[in-house]
N, C-alpha and C positions, 0 to 999 in steps of 0.2 A: 444553576445546573447539576447535573445530575451524574452518578458514578454507581457501577454495577458492577462486582465482582462475574469472572467468566463460572462457571458450576463445575463446581465440584476444582478447584483450582483458589488463588490466593487473587491473582489476577484480574486486572478492573478493567472496566472502559467506559467512558464518556460521553458526554454528548455534546462536549466542547471538539477533542478530538474525534469522534466524527461527524461530527461538521466540518471543521478544518480540513479533511479525509474528502468531504460529499464533493466541498467546492474546487480543491486537487484534481481530480478524477471532471468535476467538469472539463474543466480548460483544457485535461488530455485527449479531453475525446474533440471539443473546439479543435486542437490542429487539427487530429488527423482526417475531420470533416475538412476540413482546409486543406493540407498537402493531398487525402485519399480519395475525399468522396465517403467516407468507410468509420465510420468506430475502429478502435482498433481490437483484435483476434483475441483471443486467450493470452497463443502464449507469448504475445508484445505484452499484453500488461506481465505472466511473468519475466518479460527479459529486463522492463521497464521500472517493477519496483522489485527483484535483482540486485540491480545496480546501481539505483540508489539507496537501499536496504543494505548491500552492503559492502558499503564503507569499509577497505583494513584501515586509513588510518583513524590514531583513535579520539583526533576532535572533530572525524565526520563518523563517528560512527552512533548506530541510531541503537543499541545495544549496552548496557555497563558493563555486561560478561560476555561478550566477544561477538561475531561478525555474520552474519546472516550472509550464506553460505546459497540456498537458490528457495526462491518463491513459486508454490507450486498452484495456478487457476484451474481451477476442475467445477467446469461446465457441467447443469444439471441436466438429466434427461429426461 
């Protein structure tokens, strides 16, 4: 599994976490297709990610140094 730094930062991403997120994305799309016969909208993705990443309880936080307050999903033109 490879890891690489995000340009201009000390932050890193890797193949394993990307694979895990990809699997989760496929599962969410399957849920929406089953319920609504479509993929989630950008607004739905933003709301889902904010709900999951924005946990305020210390044991459920996804960040060591704070709480995620908002996730923005911007579509390409």
